[in-house]
Structure formats: structure tokens, C-alpha cells
Phi, psi and omega in degrees: 000150174238169179288163177295329176299311180299319181298320178294320178293317176305317181301313181294319180295316182298315182291324179292319184278352186300332179259015180061027180210092177276109185277163176300321179297320179292317178298317179297318179297320177297314181300318179297319181297314182294321182286324194245342184276142184302330182297338180263010177304131179087353179278138178282108182303332180290346181276351183304315183299316181290325177294316178297320179296318178299319178297314180298320178298314179299316181297332180281350181275163176299133184060022183298321180298311180297318180295321179295317178298318178293321178298316177299309181302313183289337183268345181262128170298150182310323182296337182262357181293320177292325176301315178300319180291322175299313179301317180299314179298318180296320180294317178301318184277347189295331181259003175079000179234129181244118180266163176297325179295320179294319178297320178295320179296320176299319179297316178298316178299314181303316181288314183294325180273000178057048177280124178306141183304316180291320177296318178299316179296320179295318179297314181298318180293319179297319180293319178298319179293323181291328186256025175297135180252155182307323181283354176274347186278000000 
């Protein structure tokens, strides 16, 4: 088991790394969440790098993706699973480009975290509305 803080960070790292391109915008978005959101109160911001490294190491192992998803699920209280999915959606949208790999990772997360279909759709729609860019209008 890992802490719920670590599980939330793993979620963000996994979705960011799913397309093999962690952008500066995604890193910045992760950092802002860890620094400013109440769920990370008491978390040592300097530990983000080592948690991300641990996640990357796990992902590089055989069956690492499945094990990481199970670790996230088992480490998050049910009340924080939707929070994790919101963070994942925000990271995907943070750089303005959504890859097929990122969409697949969101789908895997949604299923593994047992996010209700309607709740998942509502979260996705809210994130899309929040991240509208001027050229999207």
C-alpha cells in the first residue's frame, strides 16, 4: 500500500506518461495540485519527485500498469477515487492535446477505480468545459 497522496500522484503521473511525453504543462499542473489543493495538506512537496520516480519504476516492470492501477485503487478510499479521476482528466487537458493513449488510460482508470458511468461522463464534461481555449470557440 501507498498513501492516498502517493496514489493521487501516481494517477497523475500515469496519465501524463501514457503517451510517452510528459509535457511541461502537465508537470506544472501536477505541481499546482500538490502545492495548493487541500487534499495534499501536510504532504511534503519535495517528495513529489521520488513518488513520481517510484511510479515510473513500477510502470516499467512486467505487468507494471496493472499493478500500479491496483495499487492506486487499493490505496484510495472510495471517497477519493472520483478525485483521482478528476485529477487525471485535468492533467490530460492541461497541455491542450489529447492522445489516444491518454484516452485509453482514462478509460482504464475509470474502470479500475469503479467510477460510475454517469459520474465519469459528468467529470469529463466539466473538465472539457473548464479547459476551453479561445480557438475552440
